[in-house]
All heavy atoms as an XYZ file, in Angstrom:
992
protein
N      22.750      5.896      6.858
C      22.285      5.441      8.163
C      20.764      5.399      8.240
O      20.223      4.530      8.910
C      22.811      6.358      9.264
C      24.165      6.016      9.779
S      24.195      4.386     10.532
C      25.853      4.328     11.013
N      20.121      6.367      7.581
C      18.655      6.364      7.613
C      18.089      5.123      6.919
O      17.094      4.560      7.379
C      18.093      7.640      6.991
C      18.223      8.901      7.833
C      17.731     10.120      7.070
C      17.481      8.761      9.151
N      18.741      4.707      5.836
C      18.267      3.492      5.150
C      18.440      2.271      6.045
O      17.553      1.418      6.118
C      19.006      3.302      3.824
C      18.580      4.272      2.766
C      19.286      4.013      1.454
C      18.864      5.071      0.443
N      19.479      4.872     -0.854
N      19.569      2.182      6.732
C      19.788      1.076      7.658
C      18.762      1.116      8.787
O      18.224      0.076      9.182
C      21.212      1.124      8.230
C      21.571      0.040      9.238
C      21.377     -1.357      8.648
C      23.006      0.230      9.725
N      18.463      2.315      9.292
C      17.447      2.450     10.342
C      16.101      1.933      9.842
O      15.410      1.195     10.560
C      17.329      3.903     10.788
N      15.747      2.273      8.607
C      14.458      1.826      8.059
C      14.426      0.310      7.882
O      13.405     -0.328      8.133
C      14.172      2.533      6.742
C      13.829      4.002      6.931
C      13.591      4.691      5.602
C      13.317      6.173      5.817
N      13.050      6.866      4.555
N      15.545     -0.266      7.461
C      15.613     -1.731      7.335
C      15.431     -2.376      8.710
O      14.665     -3.334      8.865
C      16.947     -2.167      6.682
C      17.162     -3.666      6.812
C      16.990     -1.740      5.227
N      16.137     -1.850      9.712
C      16.003     -2.392     11.067
C      14.582     -2.235     11.585
O      14.029     -3.152     12.213
C      16.999     -1.722     12.014
C      18.466     -2.075     11.803
C      19.360     -1.199     12.669
C      18.714     -3.550     12.084
N      13.973     -1.085     11.345
C      12.584     -0.856     11.771
C      11.667     -1.886     11.113
O      10.803     -2.473     11.763
C      12.149      0.589     11.457
C      12.874      1.575     12.376
C      10.635      0.742     11.580
C      12.765      3.021     11.956
N      11.872     -2.136      9.825
C      11.067     -3.142      9.126
C      11.257     -4.536      9.703
O      10.289     -5.286      9.876
N      12.501     -4.883     10.010
C      12.767     -6.206     10.599
C      12.159     -6.327     11.997
O      11.602     -7.375     12.352
C      14.276     -6.466     10.647
C      14.959     -6.673      9.297
C      16.477     -6.719      9.460
C      14.441     -7.932      8.627
N      12.252     -5.265     12.784
C      11.667     -5.279     14.134
C      10.150     -5.377     14.037
O       9.518     -6.111     14.804
C      12.124     -4.050     14.939
C      13.635     -4.114     15.184
C      11.367     -3.941     16.263
C      14.248     -2.803     15.653
N       9.555     -4.666     13.082
C       8.107     -4.772     12.875
C       7.726     -6.198     12.496
O       6.746     -6.751     13.017
C       7.656     -3.790     11.798
N       8.500     -6.807     11.602
C       8.226     -8.195     11.206
C       8.332     -9.142     12.397
O       7.509    -10.052     12.558
C       9.192     -8.619     10.092
N       9.331     -8.925     13.247
C       9.473     -9.741     14.449
C       8.237     -9.627     15.326
O       7.714    -10.630     15.823
C      10.726     -9.327     15.236
C      10.892     -9.959     16.613
C      11.123    -11.464     16.497
C      12.025     -9.295     17.369
N       7.731     -8.411     15.482
C       6.567     -8.223     16.342
C       5.279     -8.729     15.703
O       4.366     -9.143     16.417
C       6.472     -6.767     16.809
C       7.451     -6.506     17.909
N       7.170     -6.774     19.229
C       8.724     -6.078     17.890
C       8.225     -6.495     19.961
N       9.193     -6.074     19.156
N       5.218     -8.742     14.387
C       4.088     -9.395     13.720
C       4.130    -10.891     14.018
O       3.107    -11.513     14.329
C       4.100     -9.125     12.199
C       3.745     -7.663     11.932
C       3.151    -10.066     11.466
C       3.980     -7.229     10.492
N       5.319    -11.482     13.925
C       5.458    -12.903     14.242
C       5.077    -13.182     15.706
O       4.341    -14.131     15.993
C       6.879    -13.402     13.975
C       7.090    -14.783     14.550
C       6.543    -15.906     13.928
C       7.766    -14.960     15.756
C       6.698    -17.170     14.478
C       7.921    -16.222     16.304
C       7.386    -17.319     15.667
O       7.522    -18.569     16.229
N       5.582    -12.354     16.631
C       5.271    -12.553     18.044
C       3.761    -12.431     18.268
O       3.166    -13.234     18.999
C       6.052    -11.561     18.935
C       7.555    -11.852     18.879
C       5.562    -11.624     20.378
C       8.422    -10.777     19.528
N       3.137    -11.445     17.619
C       1.684    -11.276     17.755
C       0.956    -12.522     17.248
O       0.054    -13.049     17.915
C       1.227    -10.039     16.995
N       1.342    -13.009     16.069
C       0.716    -14.218     15.525
C       0.894    -15.391     16.486
O      -0.056    -16.117     16.781
C       1.325    -14.552     14.158
C       0.922    -15.918     13.684
C      -0.240    -16.250     13.058
C       1.650    -17.135     13.874
N      -0.271    -17.599     12.830
C       0.875    -18.167     13.318
C       2.878    -17.450     14.443
C       1.295    -19.489     13.322
C       3.296    -18.770     14.441
C       2.507    -19.772     13.882
N       2.108    -15.566     16.957
C       2.419    -16.678     17.860
C       1.567    -16.618     19.128
O       0.953    -17.601     19.529
C       3.910    -16.654     18.206
C       4.301    -17.613     19.285
C       4.392    -18.969     19.021
C       4.551    -17.169     20.566
C       4.739    -19.870     20.022
C       4.904    -18.055     21.571
C       5.000    -19.404     21.300
N       1.514    -15.436     19.749
C       0.800    -15.327     21.019
C      -0.715    -15.356     20.846
O      -1.422    -15.843     21.726
C       1.226    -14.043     21.743
C       2.661    -14.114     22.236
C       3.154    -12.840     22.877
O       2.626    -11.743     22.576
O       4.103    -12.929     23.678
N      -1.212    -14.869     19.722
C      -2.665    -14.849     19.509
C      -3.171    -16.173     18.954
O      -4.212    -16.682     19.395
C      -3.057    -13.688     18.567
C      -2.762    -12.340     19.235
C      -4.532    -13.763     18.174
C      -2.897    -11.133     18.306
N      -2.460    -16.756     17.995
C      -2.990    -17.907     17.270
C      -2.277    -19.235     17.528
O      -2.847    -20.289     17.248
C      -2.976    -17.625     15.765
C      -3.778    -16.424     15.374
C      -3.152    -15.267     14.939
C      -5.164    -16.437     15.462
C      -3.888    -14.143     14.581
C      -5.917    -15.321     15.124
C      -5.269    -14.169     14.679
N      -1.048    -19.222     18.005
C      -0.291    -20.476     18.104
C       0.212    -20.758     19.515
O       1.108    -21.586     19.683
C       0.875    -20.447     17.121
N      -0.331    -20.094     20.495
C       0.148    -20.241     21.868
C       0.069    -21.695     22.347
O       1.024    -22.227     22.897
C      -0.646    -19.328     22.791
C      -0.171    -19.338     24.206
C      -0.850    -19.824     25.290
C       1.078    -18.866     24.716
N      -0.110    -19.670     26.429
C       1.087    -19.082     26.103
C       2.201    -18.289     24.126
C       2.166    -18.734     26.910
C       3.263    -17.936     24.928
C       3.237    -18.159     26.302
N      -1.053    -22.336     22.115
C      -1.229    -23.719     22.599
C      -0.544    -24.749     21.719
O      -0.110    -25.789     22.204
C      -2.712    -24.062     22.708
C      -3.436    -23.329     23.821
C      -4.892    -23.703     23.901
O      -5.680    -23.168     23.089
O      -5.221    -24.548     24.754
N      -0.416    -24.472     20.438
C       0.159    -25.465     19.530
C       1.681    -25.393     19.468
O       2.353    -26.416     19.543
C      -0.426    -25.315     18.111
O      -0.200    -23.976     17.655
C      -1.913    -25.624     18.110
N       2.230    -24.200     19.317
C       3.686    -24.055     19.201
C       4.354    -23.669     20.506
O       5.559    -23.823     20.658
C       4.020    -23.006     18.127
C       3.441    -23.392     16.789
C       4.284    -23.264     15.592
N       5.679    -23.053     15.757
C       6.396    -22.255     15.005
N       5.821    -21.580     14.038
N       7.681    -22.131     15.173
N       3.565    -23.127     21.432
C       4.106    -22.657     22.705
C       4.927    -23.688     23.470
O       6.035    -23.380     23.926
N       4.421    -24.911     23.630
C       5.195    -25.900     24.387
C       6.577    -26.204     23.811
O       7.515    -26.468     24.561
C       4.296    -27.146     24.349
C       2.913    -26.598     24.206
C       3.072    -25.390     23.319
N       6.736    -26.122     22.497
C       8.069    -26.375     21.929
C       8.971    -25.143     22.029
O      10.192    -25.274     22.112
C       7.953    -26.830     20.475
O       7.364    -25.828     19.690
N       8.370    -23.951     22.032
C       9.157    -22.723     22.139
C       9.578    -22.472     23.585
O      10.682    -22.007     23.852
C       8.364    -21.520     21.573
C       9.091    -20.206     21.819
C       8.100    -21.713     20.083
N       8.685    -22.782     24.511
C       8.955    -22.577     25.937
C       8.888    -23.913     26.681
O       7.941    -24.167     27.429
C       7.941    -21.598     26.551
C       7.968    -20.236     25.943
C       6.967    -19.833     25.060
C       8.984    -19.344     26.242
C       6.987    -18.564     24.499
C       9.011    -18.082     25.683
C       8.007    -17.694     24.809
N       9.871    -24.780     26.513
C       9.809    -26.110     27.122
C       9.860    -26.087     28.648
O       9.381    -27.028     29.292
C      11.021    -26.842     26.539
C      11.948    -25.772     26.093
C      11.090    -24.593     25.730
N      10.390    -25.042     29.257
C      10.454    -24.972     30.722
C       9.108    -24.600     31.336
O       8.893    -24.812     32.533
C      11.519    -23.967     31.161
N       8.206    -24.061     30.530
C       6.874    -23.672     31.001
C       6.022    -24.933     31.095
O       5.946    -25.700     30.133
C       6.280    -22.678     29.993
C       5.095    -21.896     30.480
C       5.215    -20.994     31.526
C       3.860    -22.026     29.861
C       4.136    -20.241     31.946
C       2.774    -21.287     30.272
C       2.910    -20.392     31.323
N       5.384    -25.195     32.224
C       4.567    -26.417     32.353
C       3.492    -26.486     31.259
O       2.739    -25.535     31.060
C       3.935    -26.278     33.735
C       4.838    -25.360     34.484
C       5.391    -24.413     33.457
N       3.442    -27.591     30.551
C       2.558    -27.714     29.385
C       1.084    -27.529     29.724
O       0.318    -27.039     28.896
C       2.782    -29.049     28.683
O       2.530    -30.111     29.572
N       0.674    -27.878     30.932
C      -0.740    -27.727     31.295
C      -1.145    -26.256     31.444
O      -2.334    -25.927     31.426
C      -1.071    -28.501     32.586
C      -0.411    -27.983     33.843
C       0.981    -28.548     34.091
O       1.484    -29.323     33.260
O       1.550    -28.209     35.135
N      -0.176    -25.364     31.560
C      -0.496    -23.943     31.730
C      -0.772    -23.217     30.416
O      -1.326    -22.122     30.425
C       0.619    -23.230     32.496
C       0.776    -23.618     33.964
C       1.900    -22.829     34.616
C      -0.526    -23.399     34.719
N      -0.417    -23.818     29.291
C      -0.648    -23.142     28.016
C      -2.139    -22.922     27.765
O      -2.545    -21.834     27.358
C       0.012    -23.889     26.857
C       1.487    -23.645     26.804
C       2.369    -24.533     27.399
C       1.998    -22.525     26.191
C       3.730    -24.308     27.379
C       3.362    -22.275     26.161
C       4.232    -23.177     26.763
N      -2.961    -23.927     28.006
C      -4.404    -23.745     27.794
C      -4.994    -22.780     28.816
O      -5.941    -22.057     28.517
C      -5.133    -25.090     27.836
O      -4.965    -25.694     29.104
N      -4.414    -22.727     30.000
C      -4.923    -21.829     31.042
C      -4.514    -20.373     30.810
O      -5.132    -19.470     31.370
C      -4.427    -22.283     32.417
C      -4.940    -23.644     32.832
C      -4.278    -24.126     34.119
O      -3.723    -23.349     34.866
N      -4.348    -25.429     34.349
N      -3.498    -20.152     30.018
C      -2.989    -18.789     29.804
C      -3.205    -18.293     28.374
O      -2.616    -17.284     27.980
C      -1.488    -18.715     30.148
O      -0.776    -19.648     29.333
C      -1.238    -19.001     31.617
N      -4.055    -18.961     27.617
C      -4.247    -18.605     26.214
C      -4.783    -17.176     26.061
O      -4.336    -16.435     25.173
C      -5.125    -19.647     25.484
C      -6.580    -19.591     25.924
C      -5.000    -19.491     23.988
N      -5.714    -16.744     26.899
C      -6.241    -15.381     26.755
C      -5.201    -14.343     27.180
O      -5.124    -13.260     26.595
C      -7.544    -15.204     27.533
O      -7.342    -15.456     28.898
N      -4.381    -14.665     28.171
C      -3.307    -13.759     28.571
C      -2.292    -13.598     27.436
O      -1.861    -12.488     27.116
C      -2.603    -14.279     29.826
C      -1.467    -13.394     30.303
S      -0.436    -14.174     31.538
C       0.402    -15.408     30.561
N      -1.931    -14.698     26.810
C      -0.978    -14.650     25.703
C      -1.560    -13.866     24.523
O      -0.851    -13.083     23.886
C      -0.595    -16.058     25.268
N      -2.841    -14.055     24.250
C      -3.481    -13.315     23.158
C      -3.473    -11.817     23.443
O      -3.261    -11.002     22.538
C      -4.906    -13.820     22.943
N      -3.690    -11.452     24.684
C      -3.636    -10.039     25.073
C      -2.239     -9.481     24.828
O      -2.074     -8.399     24.263
C      -4.036     -9.901     26.542
C      -4.244     -8.466     26.968
O      -3.899     -7.539     26.267
N      -4.804     -8.289     28.137
N      -1.218    -10.221     25.228
C       0.168     -9.811     24.969
C       0.420     -9.706     23.471
O       1.115     -8.791     23.010
C       1.150    -10.810     25.576
C       1.177    -10.814     27.066
C       2.041    -11.933     27.642
O       2.048    -12.100     28.827
N       2.755    -12.679     26.836
N      -0.124    -10.631     22.713
C       0.036    -10.613     21.264
C      -0.570     -9.369     20.637
O      -0.009     -8.799     19.700
N      -1.703     -8.948     21.174
C      -2.332     -7.736     20.672
C      -1.411     -6.536     20.857
O      -1.239     -5.715     19.953
C      -3.665     -7.511     21.389
C      -4.538     -6.375     20.877
C      -4.967     -6.630     19.439
C      -5.747     -6.211     21.771
N      -0.772     -6.432     22.016
C       0.167     -5.341     22.260
C       1.359     -5.412     21.309
O       1.821     -4.382     20.819
C       0.643     -5.336     23.714
C      -0.439     -4.940     24.681
C      -0.968     -5.857     25.577
C      -0.944     -3.648     24.689
C      -1.970     -5.500     26.456
C      -1.949     -3.286     25.572
C      -2.468     -4.203     26.453
O      -3.460     -3.849     27.323
N       1.852     -6.602     21.038
C       2.941     -6.740     20.074
C       2.487     -6.325     18.676
O       3.255     -5.746     17.915
C       3.491     -8.162     20.085
C       4.457     -8.370     21.221
O       5.537     -7.805     21.221
N       4.075     -9.167     22.207
N       1.234     -6.614     18.355
C       0.684     -6.160     17.085
C       0.633     -4.638     17.003
O       0.903     -4.048     15.949
N       0.289     -3.989     18.112
C       0.282     -2.522     18.144
C       1.684     -1.963     17.926
O       1.849     -0.948     17.237
C      -0.276     -2.002     19.469
C      -1.748     -2.246     19.667
C      -2.253     -2.415     20.940
C      -2.632     -2.303     18.601
C      -3.605     -2.636     21.156
C      -3.988     -2.526     18.798
C      -4.480     -2.690     20.079
N       2.694     -2.596     18.534
C       4.073     -2.147     18.321
C       4.444     -2.267     16.842
O       5.027     -1.342     16.266
C       5.043     -2.959     19.182
C       4.962     -2.736     20.690
C       5.845     -3.733     21.421
C       5.331     -1.309     21.052
N       4.097     -3.385     16.229
C       4.382     -3.580     14.802
C       3.651     -2.535     13.966
O       4.240     -1.960     13.036
C       3.985     -4.989     14.370
N       2.392     -2.285     14.283
C       1.614     -1.306     13.517
C       2.242      0.085     13.616
O       2.325      0.809     12.610
C       0.169     -1.270     14.023
N       2.683      0.471     14.793
C       3.319      1.773     14.970
C       4.613      1.882     14.185
O       4.897      2.928     13.577
N       5.398      0.814     14.181
C       6.649      0.833     13.423
C       6.386      0.895     11.920
O       7.054      1.638     11.188
C       7.499     -0.387     13.776
C       8.061     -0.392     15.198
C       8.643     -1.755     15.545
C       9.098      0.703     15.379
N       5.400      0.148     11.452
C       5.041      0.187     10.030
C       4.510      1.575      9.666
O       4.870      2.140      8.630
C       4.024     -0.922      9.695
C       4.697     -2.296      9.831
C       3.441     -0.730      8.292
C       3.743     -3.461      9.838
N       3.670      2.130     10.525
C       3.149      3.479     10.304
C       4.303      4.471     10.150
O       4.285      5.325      9.269
C       2.223      3.864     11.455
C       1.756      5.292     11.461
C       1.316      6.033     10.391
C       1.676      6.142     12.594
N       0.973      7.298     10.804
C       1.175      7.390     12.153
C       1.969      5.982     13.945
C       0.974      8.453     13.017
C       1.754      7.049     14.795
C       1.265      8.266     14.330
N       5.333      4.338     11.003
C       6.464      5.277     10.924
C       7.148      5.215      9.558
O       7.648      6.226      9.079
C       7.471      5.012     12.048
O       8.292      3.891     11.767
N       7.161      4.051      8.948
C       7.799      3.916      7.636
C       6.970      4.535      6.508
O       7.486      4.804      5.433
C       8.068      2.440      7.330
C       9.088      1.753      8.241
C       9.126      0.264      7.942
C      10.457      2.388      8.108
N       5.693      4.761      6.774
C       4.796      5.292      5.747
C       4.643      6.808      5.814
O       4.063      7.408      4.913
C       3.416      4.626      5.875
C       3.406      3.107      5.712
C       2.015      2.553      5.987
C       3.902      2.706      4.341
N       5.151      7.435      6.843
C       5.045      8.884      7.012
C       6.020      9.560      6.052
O       7.190      9.197      5.983
C       5.333      9.280      8.477
C       4.290      8.657      9.409
C       5.366     10.803      8.637
C       4.604      8.809     10.885
N       5.541     10.551      5.321
C       6.389     11.197      4.309
C       7.252     12.319      4.873
O       8.331     12.571      4.345
C       5.536     11.735      3.144
O       4.539     12.613      3.661
C       4.872     10.594      2.389
N       6.813     12.990      5.905
C       7.617     14.048      6.515
C       8.743     13.405      7.317
O       8.494     12.644      8.262
C       6.737     14.915      7.418
C       7.512     16.049      8.057
O       8.064     15.821      9.171
O       7.574     17.138      7.463
N       9.994     13.697      6.957
C      11.138     12.998      7.561
C      11.260     13.255      9.066
O      11.662     12.357      9.811
C      12.439     13.370      6.856
O      12.703     14.745      6.979
N      10.929     14.461      9.505
C      11.017     14.762     10.933
C       9.994     13.934     11.718
O      10.332     13.313     12.732
C      10.796     16.256     11.184
C      10.901     16.633     12.634
C      10.687     18.124     12.837
C      10.749     18.466     14.313
N      10.508     19.887     14.555
N       8.744     13.902     11.239
C       7.717     13.134     11.952
C       7.927     11.633     11.809
O       7.629     10.872     12.723
C       6.314     13.557     11.499
C       5.931     14.779     12.242
C       5.903     16.062     11.768
C       5.610     14.854     13.624
N       5.566     16.920     12.776
C       5.380     16.208     13.935
C       5.500     13.918     14.647
C       5.035     16.642     15.201
C       5.144     14.346     15.916
C       4.920     15.693     16.185
N       8.456     11.223     10.677
C       8.773      9.813     10.509
C       9.766      9.370     11.587
O       9.583      8.346     12.237
C       9.351      9.556      9.121
C       9.650      8.092      8.867
C      10.254      7.880      7.505
O      11.303      8.442      7.190
N       9.586      7.072      6.692
N      10.806     10.179     11.791
C      11.814      9.860     12.805
C      11.222      9.912     14.210
O      11.512      9.048     15.047
C      12.998     10.811     12.688
N      10.379     10.904     14.471
C       9.767     11.028     15.802
C       8.903      9.823     16.142
O       9.003      9.256     17.235
C       8.921     12.306     15.894
C       9.744     13.568     15.908
O      10.939     13.542     16.187
N       9.110     14.681     15.590
N       8.054      9.434     15.218
C       7.157      8.293     15.456
C       7.965      7.004     15.562
O       7.713      6.168     16.450
C       6.073      8.204     14.364
C       5.270      6.920     14.485
C       5.144      9.428     14.451
N       8.950      6.826     14.692
C       9.792      5.626     14.745
C      10.522      5.547     16.074
O      10.549      4.490     16.716
C      10.794      5.630     13.587
N      11.115      6.658     16.499
C      11.842      6.667     17.765
C      10.911      6.321     18.928
O      11.281      5.549     19.814
C      12.506      8.027     17.993
C      13.494      8.016     19.115
C      14.800      7.619     18.895
C      13.124      8.359     20.407
C      15.728      7.577     19.935
C      14.029      8.328     21.442
C      15.334      7.934     21.211
N       9.699      6.869     18.916
C       8.729      6.588     19.978
C       8.418      5.092     20.050
O       8.493      4.489     21.130
C       7.462      7.392     19.720
S       6.157      7.096     20.928
N       8.092      4.482     18.925
C       7.740      3.059     18.947
C       8.954      2.176     19.204
O       8.833      1.125     19.843
C       6.978      2.664     17.675
C       5.524      3.017     17.757
C       5.060      4.233     17.284
C       4.617      2.158     18.352
C       3.732      4.584     17.391
C       3.275      2.490     18.464
C       2.832      3.711     17.987
N      10.128      2.589     18.744
C      11.340      1.833     19.081
C      11.619      1.908     20.575
O      12.056      0.913     21.183
C      12.542      2.370     18.288
C      12.553      2.045     16.800
C      13.606      2.870     16.088
C      12.749      0.553     16.551
N      11.353      3.057     21.184
C      11.518      3.179     22.639
C      10.543      2.252     23.367
O      10.913      1.609     24.353
C      11.315      4.624     23.078
N       9.304      2.159     22.868
C       8.340      1.237     23.471
C       8.856     -0.201     23.394
O       8.760     -0.969     24.361
C       6.981      1.314     22.763
C       6.231      2.594     22.943
C       5.255      2.955     22.023
C       6.466      3.446     24.012
C       4.531      4.132     22.170
C       5.756      4.631     24.168
C       4.783      4.971     23.246
N       9.384     -0.575     22.234
C       9.929     -1.926     22.052
C      11.093     -2.163     23.011
O      11.179     -3.210     23.666
C      10.374     -2.149     20.584
C      11.168     -3.440     20.442
C       9.169     -2.164     19.659
N      11.998     -1.199     23.101
C      13.172     -1.344     23.974
C      12.759     -1.475     25.436
O      13.279     -2.330     26.157
C      14.118     -0.156     23.788
N      11.821     -0.647     25.864
C      11.360     -0.701     27.258
C      10.670     -2.031     27.544
O      10.915     -2.650     28.590
C      10.444      0.497     27.571
C      11.260      1.793     27.550
C       9.743      0.321     28.915
C      10.431      3.059     27.494
N       9.837     -2.484     26.622
C       9.186     -3.786     26.798
C      10.229     -4.902     26.870
O      10.103     -5.843     27.661
C       8.200     -4.049     25.659
N      11.276     -4.782     26.052
C      12.342     -5.783     26.069
C      13.123     -5.781     27.368
O      13.477     -6.840     27.890
N      13.394     -4.609     27.899
C      14.101     -4.516     29.186
C      13.252     -5.133     30.286
O      13.745     -5.922     31.102
C      14.458     -3.047     29.511
C      15.541     -2.546     28.555
C      14.910     -2.893     30.957
C      15.742     -1.040     28.581
N      11.976     -4.807     30.305
C      11.077     -5.378     31.314
C      11.007     -6.899     31.174
O      11.088     -7.632     32.164
C       9.681     -4.759     31.199
C       8.746     -5.186     32.282
C       8.812     -4.609     33.535
C       7.797     -6.172     32.049
C       7.951     -5.003     34.550
C       6.934     -6.571     33.051
C       7.009     -5.989     34.308
N      10.888     -7.369     29.937
C      10.842     -8.806     29.697
C      12.137     -9.500     30.091
O      12.120    -10.623     30.593
N      13.257     -8.826     29.892
C      14.544     -9.409     30.276
C      14.637     -9.605     31.779
O      15.198    -10.596     32.250
C      15.691     -8.531     29.785
N      14.083     -8.676     32.524
C      14.118     -8.788     33.986
C      13.066     -9.747     34.532
O      13.286    -10.405     35.543
C      13.930     -7.420     34.645
C      15.182     -6.598     34.679
C      15.328     -5.505     33.844
C      16.231     -6.922     35.532
C      16.482     -4.746     33.858
C      17.389     -6.176     35.559
C      17.523     -5.077     34.718
N      11.910     -9.836     33.860
C      10.802    -10.618     34.417
C      10.635    -12.003     33.802
O      10.042    -12.874     34.434
C       9.473     -9.853     34.271
O       9.239     -9.593     32.875
C       9.497     -8.553     35.049
N      11.148    -12.202     32.585
C      10.931    -13.485     31.911
C      12.250    -14.178     31.596
O      12.510    -15.272     32.076
C      10.098    -13.310     30.623
C       9.903    -14.643     29.909
C       8.754    -12.671     30.926
N      13.066    -13.534     30.742
C      14.321    -14.149     30.316
C      15.280    -13.072     29.824
O      14.873    -12.207     29.036
C      14.056    -15.146     29.189
O      15.261    -15.542     28.578
N      16.547    -13.141     30.228
C      17.537    -12.170     29.727
C      17.686    -12.210     28.209
O      18.083    -11.229     27.591
C      18.832    -12.594     30.416
C      18.409    -13.366     31.611
C      17.113    -14.028     31.237
N      17.331    -13.318     27.596
C      17.418    -13.465     26.144
C      16.568    -12.424     25.414
O      16.876    -12.022     24.295
C      16.984    -14.883     25.762
C      17.193    -15.212     24.317
C      16.900    -16.696     24.049
N      16.350    -16.796     22.720
C      15.100    -17.083     22.436
N      14.239    -17.336     23.385
N      14.689    -17.145     21.196
N      15.500    -11.971     26.053
C      14.619    -10.989     25.432
C      15.374     -9.687     25.144
O      15.106     -9.018     24.148
C      13.372    -10.751     26.309
C      12.517    -12.024     26.338
C      12.549     -9.573     25.805
C      11.346    -11.971     27.291
N      16.327     -9.348     25.996
C      17.117     -8.133     25.766
C      17.898     -8.233     24.458
O      18.052     -7.239     23.742
C      18.057     -7.873     26.938
N      18.361     -9.424     24.127
C      19.127     -9.619     22.891
C      18.202     -9.607     21.680
O      18.497     -8.982     20.665
C      19.916    -10.948     22.958
C      20.950    -10.873     24.081
C      20.571    -11.266     21.621
C      21.541    -12.199     24.470
N      17.066    -10.250     21.802
C      16.148    -10.389     20.671
C      15.360     -9.110     20.415
O      15.077     -8.767     19.258
C      15.183    -11.575     20.913
C      14.109    -11.659     19.860
C      15.962    -12.871     21.003
N      15.004     -8.389     21.469
C      14.094     -7.263     21.325
C      14.759     -5.907     21.589
O      14.638     -4.992     20.795
C      12.912     -7.467     22.279
C      11.755     -6.544     22.061
C      10.542     -6.976     22.868
O      10.383     -8.135     23.219
N       9.682     -6.039     23.160
N      15.456     -5.791     22.708
C      15.997     -4.489     23.093
C      17.192     -4.077     22.241
O      17.268     -2.928     21.789
C      16.392     -4.489     24.587
O      15.252     -4.896     25.350
C      16.836     -3.129     25.040
N      18.130     -4.977     22.017
C      19.336     -4.638     21.249
C      19.004     -4.143     19.836
O      19.522     -3.101     19.411
C      20.304     -5.816     21.223
N      18.128     -4.838     19.083
C      17.794     -4.313     17.751
C      17.094     -2.948     17.815
O      17.333     -2.096     16.955
C      16.865     -5.376     17.163
C      17.185     -6.621     17.911
C      17.558     -6.182     19.292
N      16.250     -2.748     18.817
C      15.568     -1.453     18.945
C      16.583     -0.344     19.211
O      16.516      0.733     18.607
C      14.519     -1.504     20.052
N      17.536     -0.601     20.106
C      18.583      0.392     20.377
C      19.424      0.642     19.128
O      19.771      1.785     18.820
C      19.472     -0.035     21.540
C      18.903      0.272     22.897
C      19.142     -0.593     23.957
C      18.149      1.411     23.134
C      18.631     -0.318     25.219
C      17.632      1.696     24.392
C      17.872      0.829     25.438
N      19.751     -0.415     18.405
C      20.538     -0.257     17.172
C      19.799      0.616     16.163
O      20.395      1.507     15.537
C      20.867     -1.618     16.576
N      18.510      0.379     16.006
C      17.713      1.185     15.076
C      17.636      2.636     15.545
O      17.717      3.560     14.724
C      16.319      0.591     14.931
N      17.488      2.852     16.856
C      17.435      4.223     17.376
C      18.757      4.950     17.126
O      18.766      6.131     16.761
C      17.092      4.230     18.869
C      15.638      3.951     19.149
S      15.160      4.247     20.862
C      15.717      2.757     21.646
N      19.864      4.252     17.321
C      21.178      4.862     17.084
C      21.338      5.217     15.604
O      21.770      6.325     15.265
C      22.312      3.929     17.569
C      22.303      3.854     19.101
C      23.668      4.388     17.046
C      23.140      2.728     19.676
N      20.973      4.294     14.712
C      21.064      4.571     13.271
C      20.151      5.735     12.888
O      20.537      6.591     12.084
C      20.677      3.331     12.469
S      21.878      2.003     12.556
N      18.969      5.768     13.459
C      18.032      6.850     13.189
C      18.601      8.188     13.655
O      18.563      9.189     12.927
C      16.710      6.548     13.890
C      15.483      7.353     13.538
C      15.156      7.241     12.059
C      14.298      6.868     14.375
N      19.162      8.203     14.835
C      19.740      9.428     15.396
C      20.906      9.925     14.548
O      20.972     11.097     14.167
C      20.175      9.188     16.843
C      20.769     10.396     17.505
C      19.962     11.435     17.925
C      22.136     10.488     17.700
C      20.500     12.556     18.529
C      22.697     11.597     18.309
C      21.875     12.639     18.725
N      21.830      9.020     14.219
C      22.991      9.403     13.412
C      22.553      9.844     12.013
O      23.040     10.831     11.472
C      24.022      8.254     13.339
C      24.641      8.024     14.718
C      25.099      8.545     12.297
C      25.489      6.768     14.811
N      21.604      9.117     11.446
C      21.098      9.482     10.123
C      20.448     10.851     10.107
O      20.645     11.632      9.170
N      19.701     11.171     11.137
C      19.066     12.498     11.221
C      20.128     13.584     11.400
O      20.019     14.656     10.819
C      18.052     12.549     12.369
C      16.804     11.731     12.158
C      15.869     12.271     11.117
N      15.376     13.576     11.533
C      15.032     14.545     10.696
N      15.108     14.347      9.401
N      14.605     15.698     11.139
N      21.154     13.317     12.204
C      22.243     14.293     12.368
C      22.951     14.539     11.039
O      23.237     15.688     10.685
C      23.253     13.800     13.403
C      22.885     13.938     14.873
C      24.005     13.364     15.744
C      22.612     15.374     15.250
N      23.241     13.475     10.328
C      23.898     13.601      9.020
C      23.031     14.365      8.032
O      23.537     15.180      7.257
C      24.260     12.231      8.449
C      25.387     11.569      9.191
O      26.146     12.222      9.910
N      25.507     10.263      9.047
N      21.734     14.114      8.042
C      20.821     14.795      7.127
C      20.776     16.294      7.430
O      20.742     17.122      6.528
C      19.431     14.198      7.230
N      20.801     16.656      8.699
C      20.783     18.072      9.096
C      22.073     18.769      8.692
O      22.064     19.922      8.288
C      20.581     18.217     10.603
C      19.169     18.008     11.018
C      19.004     18.373     12.479
N      17.877     17.644     13.017
C      17.808     17.139     14.219
N      18.788     17.285     15.063
N      16.733     16.492     14.615
N      23.198     18.058      8.842
C      24.493     18.689      8.537
C      24.672     18.910      7.044
O      25.505     19.713      6.630
C      25.633     17.858      9.101
O      25.741     16.636      8.416
N      23.911     18.231      6.218
C      24.028     18.368      4.772
C      23.101     19.433      4.210
O      23.106     19.694      3.020
C      23.757     17.028      4.088
C      24.820     15.997      4.416
C      24.475     14.624      3.873
O      23.472     14.440      3.222
N      25.335     13.659      4.154
N      22.293     20.050      5.064
C      21.396     21.115      4.596
C      22.225     22.357      4.271
O      23.207     22.649      4.940
C      20.361     21.447      5.677
C      19.311     20.369      5.968
C      18.426     20.797      7.122
C      18.456     20.113      4.738
N      21.785     23.104      3.238
C      22.548     24.319      2.859
C      22.442     25.413      3.910
O      21.613     25.531      4.678
C      21.914     24.755      1.555
C      20.625     24.016      1.412
C      20.679     22.860      2.373
């Protein structure tokens, strides 16, 4: 389970790297095709807002990547759980304020990773002598 949790954490980090890139560098070019319901004239007016959001997504990715690099298993799990909770909360907020689809793309994978992390840590503890 811990290996699956780490794979999910890596995939979630990659997703947030992509979101950060999109919001910081491709908001005006790719944004209109990704968000067709958003009035096209607003993309240039909201470019700095999107870049700010992208920076936060980059921080989420950095925290998740950092968690994978920690050698102490207890702290690795603590840091991963913290950043996964941030991702899940951001996804819940986005689902209510922007689109319910965000809960599927962002919150569900974060919850899945947290569950795998929790079960994996329980299994690791039960195997100690």
